C-alpha positions as CSV (number, residue, x, y, z in Angstrom):
1,M,35.6,4.7,-16.8
2,K,36.5,7.4,-14.2
3,T,34.1,10.3,-13.9
4,T,34.7,13.7,-12.5
5,P,32.1,16.0,-10.9
6,S,32.4,18.4,-13.9
7,Q,30.8,15.7,-16.2
8,F,27.4,16.0,-14.5
9,P,25.1,19.0,-14.7
10,E,24.1,20.9,-11.6
11,P,20.6,19.9,-10.3
12,P,17.9,22.4,-11.1
13,S,17.2,25.0,-8.4
14,P,13.8,24.7,-6.7
15,S,10.9,26.7,-8.3
16,V,10.1,28.3,-5.0
17,P,13.2,29.6,-3.3
18,N,13.5,29.4,0.4
19,A,10.2,27.5,0.7
20,G,11.5,25.6,3.7
21,P,11.3,21.9,4.5
22,V,8.5,19.8,2.9
23,E,6.4,17.9,5.4
24,A,5.1,14.5,4.7
25,A,1.4,14.1,4.1
26,P,-0.5,12.5,7.0
27,V,-1.4,8.8,6.5
28,P,-5.1,8.6,5.5
29,A,-7.3,7.3,8.2
30,L,-9.5,5.6,5.7
31,L,-7.1,2.9,4.5
32,A,-9.2,-0.2,3.7
33,Q,-9.3,-2.7,6.5
34,P,-9.4,-6.5,6.0
35,G,-12.9,-7.5,5.0
36,E,-13.6,-4.1,3.3
37,Y,-12.2,-5.2,0.0
38,Y,-11.5,-8.2,-2.2
39,F,-9.6,-8.8,-5.5
40,E,-11.4,-9.8,-8.7
41,D,-9.5,-10.2,-11.9
42,G,-6.6,-8.4,-10.4
43,R,-8.6,-5.4,-9.3
44,M,-9.3,-4.2,-5.8
45,V,-13.1,-4.1,-5.2
46,F,-14.3,-2.2,-2.1
47,T,-17.3,-3.4,-0.2
48,A,-20.3,-1.3,0.9
49,T,-18.9,-1.4,4.4
50,Y,-15.8,0.5,3.3
51,H,-17.9,3.0,1.3
52,L,-20.1,3.7,4.3
53,R,-17.1,4.2,6.6
54,R,-15.6,6.6,4.0
55,G,-18.9,8.6,4.2
56,Y,-19.4,9.8,0.7
57,C,-19.8,8.8,-3.0
58,C,-16.6,9.4,-5.0
59,G,-18.4,9.3,-8.3
60,S,-16.3,6.4,-9.7
61,R,-19.3,4.1,-10.2
62,C,-18.1,1.6,-7.6
63,R,-19.8,-1.7,-7.7
64,H,-20.9,-1.7,-4.1
65,C,-21.6,2.0,-3.6
66,P,-24.4,2.5,-1.1
67,Y,-24.9,6.1,-2.1
68,K,-25.8,5.7,-5.7
69,D,-27.5,2.8,-7.6
70,W,-25.1,2.8,-10.6
71,N,-26.6,-0.5,-12.0
72,R,-30.1,0.8,-12.7
């Protein structure tokens, strides 16, 4: 089947006109390094070493969080 440009709708215009180019977000410096995580039942588990390097508690009740004792 041959298509012509008139068969396709125009793409929506941007919600912010003349916003300029969008810059890519910087790559996070806190990507987990080897030895700072492992996989258990298909889930990534961060070690206390990773949490200490990150520098704060995220409040997600992480198993190895050195900032809060979630298990007690």
